[in-house]
C-alpha positions as CSV (number, residue, x, y, z in Angstrom):
1,M,-9.1,33.0,-18.6
2,N,-11.1,30.2,-20.3
3,S,-11.4,26.7,-18.9
4,S,-9.3,25.0,-21.6
5,F,-6.4,27.4,-21.0
6,Y,-6.7,26.7,-17.3
7,R,-6.8,23.0,-17.6
8,K,-3.9,23.0,-20.1
9,H,-1.7,25.1,-17.9
10,Y,-3.0,23.7,-14.6
11,T,0.5,22.5,-13.3
12,L,2.1,25.9,-14.2
13,I,-0.8,27.8,-12.5
14,T,-0.4,25.6,-9.4
15,F,3.3,26.3,-9.3
16,L,2.8,30.0,-9.7
17,A,0.2,30.0,-6.9
18,A,2.8,28.4,-4.6
19,I,5.4,31.0,-5.5
20,A,2.9,33.8,-5.0
21,G,2.0,32.3,-1.6
22,A,5.6,32.0,-0.6
23,L,6.3,35.6,-1.5
24,C,3.2,37.0,0.2
25,G,3.9,34.9,3.3
26,Y,7.6,35.9,3.4
27,M,6.7,39.6,3.2
28,A,4.1,39.1,5.9
29,V,1.7,41.7,4.6
30,P,-1.2,41.6,7.2
31,L,-3.9,42.0,4.6
32,M,-2.6,39.1,2.4
33,V,-2.1,36.9,5.4
34,S,-5.7,37.6,6.4
35,V,-6.9,36.7,2.9
36,A,-4.8,33.5,3.0
37,V,-6.5,32.5,6.3
38,F,-9.9,33.1,4.8
39,I,-9.1,31.1,1.6
40,S,-7.6,28.3,3.6
41,K,-10.7,28.1,5.8
42,L,-13.0,27.8,2.8
43,F,-10.8,25.2,1.2
44,V,-10.7,23.1,4.4
45,N,-14.5,23.4,4.6
46,M,-14.8,21.8,1.1
47,L,-12.4,19.0,2.1
48,E,-14.4,18.4,5.3
49,L,-17.6,18.1,3.2
50,L,-16.1,15.3,1.0
51,S,-13.7,13.6,3.4
52,V,-15.9,11.0,5.2
53,P,-18.1,10.0,2.2
54,L,-15.0,9.8,0.0
55,I,-13.3,7.4,2.3
56,F,-16.4,5.3,2.8
57,F,-17.5,5.0,-0.9
58,S,-14.0,4.5,-2.3
59,I,-13.6,1.3,-0.2
60,V,-17.2,0.0,-0.6
61,A,-17.3,0.6,-4.4
62,T,-14.0,-1.2,-4.9
63,I,-14.6,-4.3,-2.8
64,S,-18.3,-4.8,-3.4
65,G,-17.7,-4.4,-7.1
66,M,-16.0,-7.8,-7.2
67,E,-17.8,-10.6,-8.9
68,S,-18.5,-12.8,-6.0
69,F,-17.3,-14.0,-2.6
70,D,-15.6,-16.9,-4.3
71,E,-13.5,-14.4,-6.2
72,M,-12.5,-13.0,-2.8
73,K,-11.4,-16.5,-1.8
74,V,-9.2,-16.7,-4.9
75,L,-7.8,-13.3,-4.3
76,G,-7.1,-14.3,-0.7
77,Q,-5.0,-17.2,-2.0
78,K,-2.9,-15.4,-4.5
79,V,-3.3,-11.8,-5.5
80,L,-4.8,-10.4,-2.3
81,K,-2.1,-12.1,-0.2
82,Y,0.8,-10.5,-2.1
83,T,-1.0,-7.2,-2.5
84,L,-1.6,-6.9,1.2
85,L,1.9,-8.2,2.0
86,T,3.7,-5.7,-0.2
87,T,1.4,-2.8,0.8
88,I,1.7,-3.4,4.5
89,L,5.5,-3.7,4.1
90,S,5.6,-0.4,2.3
91,A,3.6,1.3,5.0
92,A,5.8,-0.3,7.7
93,V,8.9,0.9,5.9
94,G,7.4,4.4,5.9
95,L,6.8,4.2,9.6
96,V,10.3,3.0,10.4
97,L,11.8,5.8,8.3
98,F,9.6,8.4,9.9
99,L,10.7,7.4,13.4
100,L,14.4,7.2,12.4
101,I,14.6,10.4,10.3
102,N,12.0,12.2,12.5
103,P,11.3,15.2,10.2
104,V,9.3,16.9,12.9
105,S,12.1,16.7,15.4
106,V,9.8,15.5,18.2
107,V,10.7,11.8,18.4
108,D,11.5,12.1,22.1
109,E,8.1,13.5,22.8
110,I,6.5,10.6,20.9
111,I,8.5,8.1,22.9
112,D,7.9,9.8,26.2
113,T,4.1,10.0,25.7
114,S,3.6,6.4,24.4
115,N,0.8,6.0,26.9
116,Q,-1.4,8.6,25.1
117,T,-3.5,8.0,22.0
118,V,-4.6,10.3,19.2
119,S,-8.2,10.5,20.3
120,A,-7.1,10.9,24.0
121,T,-9.4,8.1,25.0
122,G,-7.3,7.4,28.1
123,S,-6.9,3.6,27.5
124,Y,-6.6,1.2,24.6
125,L,-9.8,-0.6,25.7
126,N,-11.7,2.7,25.2
127,F,-9.9,3.1,21.9
128,I,-11.1,-0.3,20.8
129,V,-14.7,0.3,22.0
130,N,-14.8,3.6,20.1
131,M,-13.9,1.8,16.9
132,I,-17.6,0.5,17.0
133,P,-19.9,3.5,17.4
134,S,-23.3,2.8,18.8
135,N,-25.2,4.4,15.9
136,I,-24.7,5.4,12.3
137,V,-25.2,9.1,13.0
138,K,-22.3,9.1,15.4
139,L,-20.2,7.2,12.8
140,F,-20.7,9.9,10.1
141,G,-21.1,12.8,12.5
142,E,-18.7,15.7,12.9
143,N,-15.1,14.6,13.2
144,G,-16.1,11.1,12.3
145,N,-14.1,8.2,13.6
146,V,-11.9,7.2,10.7
147,I,-11.1,3.7,11.9
148,A,-14.7,3.0,12.5
149,I,-15.6,4.3,9.0
150,V,-13.0,2.0,7.4
151,L,-14.3,-1.0,9.4
152,F,-17.9,-0.3,8.6
153,A,-17.0,0.1,4.9
154,L,-15.4,-3.3,4.9
155,L,-18.4,-4.8,6.7
156,V,-20.8,-3.4,4.1
157,S,-18.6,-4.5,1.2
158,L,-18.3,-8.1,2.4
159,S,-22.0,-8.2,3.2
160,V,-22.9,-7.0,-0.3
161,L,-20.9,-9.9,-1.8
162,R,-23.0,-12.5,0.1
163,L,-26.4,-11.2,-1.1
164,P,-28.5,-12.8,-3.8
165,A,-27.4,-11.8,-7.3
166,K,-30.2,-9.3,-8.0
167,Q,-29.7,-7.4,-4.8
168,K,-26.0,-7.6,-5.1
169,L,-26.0,-6.1,-8.6
170,F,-28.3,-3.3,-7.5
171,L,-26.1,-2.3,-4.6
172,Q,-22.9,-2.6,-6.6
173,E,-24.3,-0.2,-9.2
174,F,-25.7,2.1,-6.4
175,F,-22.4,2.3,-4.5
176,A,-20.4,2.7,-7.8
177,S,-22.7,5.6,-8.8
178,L,-22.2,7.3,-5.5
179,F,-18.5,6.8,-5.7
180,A,-18.5,8.3,-9.2
181,L,-20.5,11.3,-7.8
182,M,-17.9,11.8,-5.1
183,L,-15.1,11.6,-7.7
184,Q,-16.8,14.3,-9.8
185,M,-17.1,16.5,-6.7
186,A,-13.5,15.8,-5.9
187,H,-12.6,16.9,-9.4
188,F,-14.2,20.3,-8.9
189,V,-12.3,20.8,-5.7
190,I,-9.0,19.8,-7.3
191,L,-9.6,22.4,-10.0
192,L,-9.6,25.0,-7.2
193,L,-6.4,23.6,-5.6
194,P,-4.2,26.5,-6.9
195,V,-6.3,28.9,-4.9
196,G,-6.0,26.7,-1.8
197,I,-2.3,26.3,-2.3
198,F,-1.9,30.1,-2.3
199,G,-3.7,30.3,1.0
200,F,-1.8,27.3,2.6
201,V,1.7,28.4,1.4
202,T,1.1,32.0,2.5
203,Q,0.2,30.8,6.0
204,L,3.2,28.5,6.0
205,F,5.8,31.1,5.1
206,S,4.3,33.8,7.3
207,S,4.9,31.5,10.2
208,L,8.5,30.6,9.3
209,A,9.8,33.5,11.4
210,S,8.5,31.8,14.6
211,H,8.8,28.2,13.3
212,E,12.1,28.1,11.4
213,H,12.3,24.4,11.7
214,E,9.3,23.8,9.4
215,L,11.3,24.4,6.1
216,S,14.0,21.9,7.1
217,S,11.3,19.6,8.3
218,L,9.7,19.6,4.8
219,I,13.1,18.6,3.3
220,W,13.5,15.7,5.7
221,Y,9.9,14.8,5.1
222,S,10.6,14.6,1.4
223,V,13.7,12.4,2.2
224,C,11.3,10.0,4.1
225,I,8.9,9.7,1.2
226,L,11.5,9.1,-1.5
227,L,13.6,6.8,0.6
228,A,10.5,4.7,1.5
229,N,9.8,4.2,-2.2
230,V,13.4,3.4,-3.0
231,I,13.7,0.8,-0.2
232,Q,10.5,-0.9,-1.3
233,G,11.4,-0.9,-5.0
234,V,15.1,-1.7,-4.8
235,L,15.2,-3.9,-1.7
236,I,12.0,-5.5,-0.6
237,L,10.3,-6.3,-3.9
238,P,13.6,-7.7,-5.4
239,L,14.0,-9.9,-2.3
240,L,10.5,-11.3,-2.9
241,L,11.5,-12.2,-6.5
242,W,14.8,-13.7,-5.3
243,Y,13.0,-15.8,-2.7
244,K,10.8,-17.2,-5.5
245,G,13.8,-18.0,-7.6
246,I,13.4,-15.1,-10.1
247,S,16.3,-12.9,-11.0
248,P,15.4,-9.4,-10.0
249,V,18.0,-7.8,-12.4
250,E,16.8,-9.8,-15.4
251,Y,13.1,-9.2,-14.6
252,F,13.8,-5.4,-14.1
253,K,15.4,-5.3,-17.6
254,H,12.3,-6.8,-19.1
255,T,10.0,-4.3,-17.5
256,T,12.0,-1.0,-17.8
257,Q,9.7,0.2,-20.6
258,A,6.6,-0.1,-18.4
259,L,8.3,1.5,-15.5
260,T,9.5,4.5,-17.6
261,M,6.0,4.9,-18.9
262,A,4.5,4.8,-15.4
263,F,7.0,7.4,-14.2
264,L,6.3,9.9,-17.0
265,S,2.5,9.4,-17.2
266,K,1.8,9.2,-13.4
267,S,-1.0,6.7,-14.2
268,S,-1.0,3.0,-13.6
269,N,-4.1,2.7,-15.8
270,T,-2.5,4.5,-18.7
271,T,0.5,2.3,-18.4
272,L,-1.4,-1.0,-18.2
273,P,-1.2,-1.9,-22.0
274,V,2.6,-1.5,-21.8
275,T,2.8,-3.3,-18.5
276,M,0.9,-6.3,-20.0
277,S,3.1,-6.3,-23.1
278,C,6.3,-6.3,-21.0
279,A,5.0,-9.0,-18.7
280,T,3.9,-11.4,-21.4
281,Q,6.2,-10.7,-24.4
282,K,9.5,-9.9,-22.6
283,A,9.3,-11.4,-19.2
284,G,7.4,-14.6,-20.2
285,I,4.5,-14.3,-17.8
286,S,1.6,-16.4,-19.0
287,K,-1.2,-14.4,-20.6
288,R,-3.8,-16.1,-18.3
289,V,-2.0,-14.8,-15.2
290,A,-1.1,-11.4,-16.7
291,S,-4.7,-10.7,-17.9
292,F,-6.1,-11.5,-14.5
293,V,-3.4,-10.2,-12.1
294,L,-2.2,-7.0,-13.7
295,P,-5.6,-5.2,-14.2
296,L,-6.6,-6.2,-10.7
297,C,-3.3,-5.1,-9.1
298,T,-3.5,-1.8,-11.0
299,T,-6.7,-1.3,-9.0
300,I,-5.8,-2.5,-5.6
301,N,-2.0,-2.7,-5.3
302,M,-0.8,0.7,-4.2
303,N,2.6,0.4,-2.4
304,G,3.7,4.0,-3.0
305,C,0.3,5.4,-1.9
306,A,0.4,3.5,1.4
307,A,3.9,4.8,2.3
308,F,3.0,8.4,1.3
309,M,-0.3,8.4,3.3
310,L,1.3,7.0,6.5
311,I,4.3,9.3,6.5
312,T,2.3,12.4,5.5
313,I,-0.5,11.8,8.1
314,L,2.1,11.4,10.9
315,F,4.1,14.3,9.7
316,V,1.3,16.8,9.4
317,A,-0.5,15.7,12.5
318,T,2.6,15.6,14.6
319,S,3.6,19.0,13.3
320,N,0.3,20.3,14.7
321,G,0.9,18.9,18.2
322,I,-0.9,15.5,17.9
323,Q,1.0,12.7,19.7
324,F,0.9,9.1,18.5
325,S,1.7,6.1,20.5
326,L,3.4,3.0,19.0
327,F,0.0,1.3,19.0
328,D,-1.6,4.2,17.1
329,M,1.1,4.0,14.5
330,I,0.7,0.3,13.9
331,V,-3.1,0.7,13.6
332,W,-2.5,3.4,11.0
333,I,-0.4,0.9,8.9
334,F,-3.6,-1.2,8.4
335,I,-5.8,1.9,7.9
336,V,-3.7,3.3,5.1
337,T,-3.5,-0.2,3.6
338,A,-7.3,-0.4,3.4
339,A,-7.5,3.1,2.1
340,A,-4.8,2.5,-0.6
341,I,-6.7,-0.6,-1.8
342,G,-9.8,1.6,-2.2
343,N,-7.9,4.4,-3.8
344,A,-8.5,3.4,-7.4
345,G,-9.8,6.1,-9.7
346,I,-9.5,9.0,-7.4
347,P,-7.7,12.0,-9.1
348,M,-4.5,12.6,-7.1
349,G,-5.9,9.8,-5.0
350,C,-3.1,9.5,-2.4
351,Y,-3.0,13.2,-1.7
352,F,-6.7,13.6,-1.6
353,L,-7.3,10.7,0.7
354,T,-4.6,11.9,3.0
355,S,-6.3,15.3,3.3
356,A,-9.6,13.5,4.0
357,F,-8.0,11.6,6.9
358,L,-6.4,14.7,8.3
359,V,-9.7,16.7,8.0
360,S,-11.6,13.9,9.8
361,M,-9.0,14.2,12.6
362,D,-9.5,17.9,12.8
363,V,-5.9,18.6,11.8
364,P,-5.1,22.0,10.1
365,L,-4.1,21.5,6.5
366,Y,-1.9,24.5,5.6
367,L,1.2,22.3,5.9
368,L,-0.4,19.7,3.6
369,G,-0.9,22.6,1.1
370,A,2.8,23.3,1.2
371,I,3.5,19.7,0.4
372,L,1.3,19.8,-2.8
373,P,4.0,21.3,-5.1
374,L,6.3,18.5,-4.1
375,Y,3.6,15.9,-4.7
376,A,3.9,16.2,-8.5
377,F,7.3,14.5,-8.3
378,F,6.3,12.1,-5.5
379,D,3.4,10.9,-7.7
380,M,5.8,10.0,-10.5
381,V,8.0,7.9,-8.2
382,E,5.0,6.3,-6.5
383,T,3.3,5.4,-9.8
384,A,6.5,3.7,-11.0
385,L,6.7,1.8,-7.7
386,N,3.1,0.7,-8.0
387,V,3.6,-0.7,-11.5
388,W,6.9,-2.4,-10.4
389,S,5.0,-4.0,-7.5
390,D,2.2,-5.1,-9.9
391,L,4.8,-6.8,-12.1
392,V,6.5,-8.5,-9.2
393,V,3.2,-9.9,-7.9
394,A,2.4,-11.2,-11.3
395,A,5.8,-12.8,-11.7
396,V,5.5,-14.5,-8.2
397,I,2.0,-15.8,-8.9
398,D,3.0,-17.1,-12.3
399,K,6.0,-18.9,-10.8
400,E,3.9,-20.5,-8.1
401,L,1.3,-21.7,-10.7
402,K,4.0,-23.1,-12.9
403,Q,5.5,-25.0,-10.0
């Protein structure tokens, strides 16, 4: 099989790998299950190799690549304010839905063990202390502290912006090059995903006999993901428009072409020219605002990604026996928000960053592999939501400037 045929029919091959894994797992042939376990372990090792540097460099390269700290101040006033607001709300909606729908059917256990933390530190003070490791080796060591990595990445990024121009430019190019390297490595791993899917799905279906709830859990998990996107896109974002005196229905009519393109292409960057056209020519957004806000939001405004990451991390981790307190869950809202902002340019970014977080938490990934065939549709819905959120932020900022 040549590489061009493989790339052209990648989606079909991925689907067939999932079907083959389901059949092998259902028949529970000992040899095939053993092979699946071996394949899954190799794939998890590859993800572990990339997980921590991918999280770190994605955030540092995105934020340190901004022009100056003054630009950060401008973003804080307008774009960043609404980007953070909508992304945090999206993650919060995902958390509420996860607790209400409870796809893992362990909500009572979560509530009853609210005094425990994911890292089993014993107290919230220890949890906070562990967010700041005593040395960089410990930070990036085995089973690295994800929260500490995110905080360190933010510290490095903001420090780069305050350096003299020559040093800042060097570091921006340095981190951007390392991030590009990680993306290329991630691309190679993604090409091997069909093999990994076979292993993960085989393990999943071979365990259904003793864990019959997992299939129904996947269905309710999917309901959580899709409902989070619908609530964000149909309720929360239109309410923001309405609050600013903009008709959500009329604005939606002006932007349907961009939203359709986003849904079909699964790429905010590919849709950007259409998004710009709809905003300026149909919705009346000023070109000055659209040319600044929309490209920037395409990079950092990832509502759908934040909801997907939060729900999926909680779902997969809880399915593997990890217990989260309410405090843990609230902290994760801000972690996935930071990760979503640094998500730009990563192939299958939401899925890959989610796997990176789970690997760093030492959570088995076979259930995440079973989610992958569903992610193709999730990605379409999330991309449409991301573009809709970009357009809403642009409209709100344009209205504020005109007033």
